[in-house]
N, C-alpha and C positions, 0 to 999 in steps of 0.2 A: 663098468658097470653102471645101470641107470638107477637111478634114485631121486625119489620126490618126499618133502615133507609135507605132512598134512596136520593142522592144528585141531584136537579134539576137547571138546569143553570140558570133559572128565579127566582128563590124563594131560595135556598138554601138547607140546608138538611129539609127534611120532614120525619118522623116517623111515619110509620103505624102499628097499634097496632089490633089485633084480640079479641073480647070479645066474650065469650062465650053468654053471657046474653043479647048483644046488638041485636036491631032489625034494626037499622038505621046506617048511617054514620054520625059522629060529628066530626067538626073541632076546633080545639082552638089554641090559642097562648100565650104561658108565658110569663110573663113580661121582660123576658131575651131574647125572642124573638125564643123560640123554637116552630116550628110548629108540632102539633102532628093531626092524622087522625084516629079514633077510627072507625072501621068498624064490622060487624058480623062476627062471627068465619069461616062461609062458604065461605064467599066471597073471590077474588084473592085480593095478595096486588095491583095489578095492577088497580083494582077499587078504592082502596084509593087513588093511585099518580094520576089516572084521575081526582077523584074528586078535588085535591089540585089542578090540573092545572088549572080546569075550575073556581076555586073560585081565581085566581093570581092575580087579580087585587086588589079583597077585601084583601087579604093577606097582598099586597106590600102595601097598606094604614095602616093596623093595626101593621106591624111590628114597633118597636121602632127605633128611630134614632140612628145610630151608635156612640157612644159617643168617640170623639179624643181627647186624652190626648197631650197638648202641653207644651213646654218649660214654665219655670216660673208659671205653674198653681199652687195654694195654694190647699192644701189636708188638710182638717179638723182643719184649724186654724196655725196649729204647721207645718207643712211638706210641702216643695216645691219642684215640679217636675224638675229637671236638666238632659239634655239629651248632654253625651260627648262622641264625635266621637273620636274614638281612632282605629287607625289602627292597634294594637297589637289584638285588639278584633276581632273573628271570628263571634261568634254569641252573639246576645244584652244580656246584664244580667242586673238585677236590685241589688242595694247596697244601705243601709241606713247608711248614714251619718251625726252624728248630728240630725238636720231639715231639711235635704234634702233628697231627694230620687234619687239618682243616675241611670241614666240609660246609661250604655257603651253600644256603639253600634258600627259597622264598618262604616267609614266616607261615603261609598257609598251608604248607604241605608238612605231614606227619614225618617223624624219620624213617618210620616203616615204608614209606612209598619206594617204589620201586625205582623210581629216578634217584632218589637220592641213597638208596642202597647200592644200585650201581657205581656213584661216584664214590661211594665209600671204600667199594671195591677197588675201584682204579686206581684211587690214591694206597690203599695197603698194598697192590700190586707194585705201584713204583718205588714202594720203601723197600721193599724185599727185593726187587730186582736188583737196586741201586748197591743192598748189603750184601747180596750173594757176587754181584761183580766187584766190590772191593773184598771180600773175605775167601772167596772158595778158589780163585787162582793161586792164589799163595799158599793154600793149604794141599791142593791137589801138586803144586809143584813139590812142597817139602817131602812128601809120602812117596811120591814118583821117585824122588832121589834118594830116599830112605832107605826104598826097600828095592832098588834098581828095577823100577817097571815104568821104561818111558814109554810114554803114549805121544800123538802127534799133533794134536791139538784139542781145543776145549770149548765147548759151546753152553752158556747158560740160557736155558729157556723154561717156560711155563708149562709144565707137563702134566696131564690130568691122570694119568694112569701111573708112571714110572717116577722112580726117583732119580734114576740115571740109567745111561746107555752108552755100549761100546761096539764101533763097527769095526769091518774088517780089517780098516785102515787104520786101527786103534785113535781114531778121532773119539773123544768121551763128551758126551752132553749129561749136565748135571741140572736137576730141578731148581730152581732160586728158592721153592719153598723149604728144600733143605737147610736152610739159615734158620728154621725157626726151632730146628730139633737141638737136643742135646749135643755137646760135642763128640762123644763118643761115638755117635751113631752117623753124625755126618762122617767120621771118619772111616766108620763101618762102608757105607756108600761107596766112599771114594776107593778104599781098599779094595772092595767088591767090584768097580768098574776097571781100577787098575788091573786086578787079575786076570779080568776079561782079555787084557793085551797078551796073554800067554794062553788061556784057554777062552774061547769063545762061547761056549757053551757050558751047560750046568752038569757036567758029567761029575762023577766021583773025583777025577782029577781035579776038576774046577775047585771043588769043595776043601780037598788036599792042600793044595795049593794056596786057597784063603787062610786055612788052619796055619800053615807055617808062618803067617806073617800077623794074623790075629787070631791067637791061641782060643780066644773067648768068642770066638764068631757066632756060635750057636746060641749063646744067652743074648746077643748083641740082635742077632736076627729076630729073635722073639719079642724082643723088645719094640722092634721096627713096626709089629702087627698093630701096636696101639696107636699108630699115626695113620693117617693118607695122605696125598698130596694135597694139599688145598691150604687154605687160610686158616691159621691156628688163633683162636681168641680167648680173652681170660679177663676175668673182672679186676 
C-alpha cells in the first residue's frame, strides 16, 4: 500500500493511501485525530487531498479537542503535574520525582507551548507505563488462574484504539491507559481478553462465556463507553 502525508493549513496532516482493491474514496479519523483518506490505486494523490479539503467542515467537527496539560493537574490519583521555569533549560524535559511529574522549561515559553505539552505527555506516559507494568501482570495472572483461562504471554503497550487484544496464540496485549480506570473496568477488560482465549470472535458464544465469569458484564460494557484509550486528567 502506497501512502503519502500532506500538511494542510486548515486541517493539519492528512495521510492519503492508495489501495489496489479499493473502488471509492474513504475518509476516516482516528481517536487520536489522525486524518486518513484512502483512494483507488489509479487515482492521483491530489484527488485525495481535494476530497479532504471539500470535507473540511466535517473533519474539523470530528477532530478531538486538543487536551491541554496544566499546572497541578492530577494524574491517575498518584501523580501531579508541576511546571518549573528554569533559565538553564534550553529544551523542555520531563522528570519523575516522587509523586510529581516535573516539566522543566525555559521561562519565556508558556505552558501551552507545543514543546512543553509534548514533554508533559511524555512524562505522563512514562508514569502510566510504569504503573501498568507493576499492576497489570499480577491482576491478569490472578484472574487467569481463578477462572481457569490460561494465556501464553502478556504485552503492555500504548494503544490508540483498543483497550486490549488477544491473538490466536493466546497472547494478550493490554493498553497501559487501563491503569487509569476503576478496578471493576480493568477486570472487565482483562476478563474480556481472557475469554478470547476460548472464543476468538465476538459471537453469541463469546458473550455467553464472558457472562459465566462476569454476570454483570453488560453494565460494565456500558460504563466502558464513557472512556477512550487516552490520558485522563482531572483538577
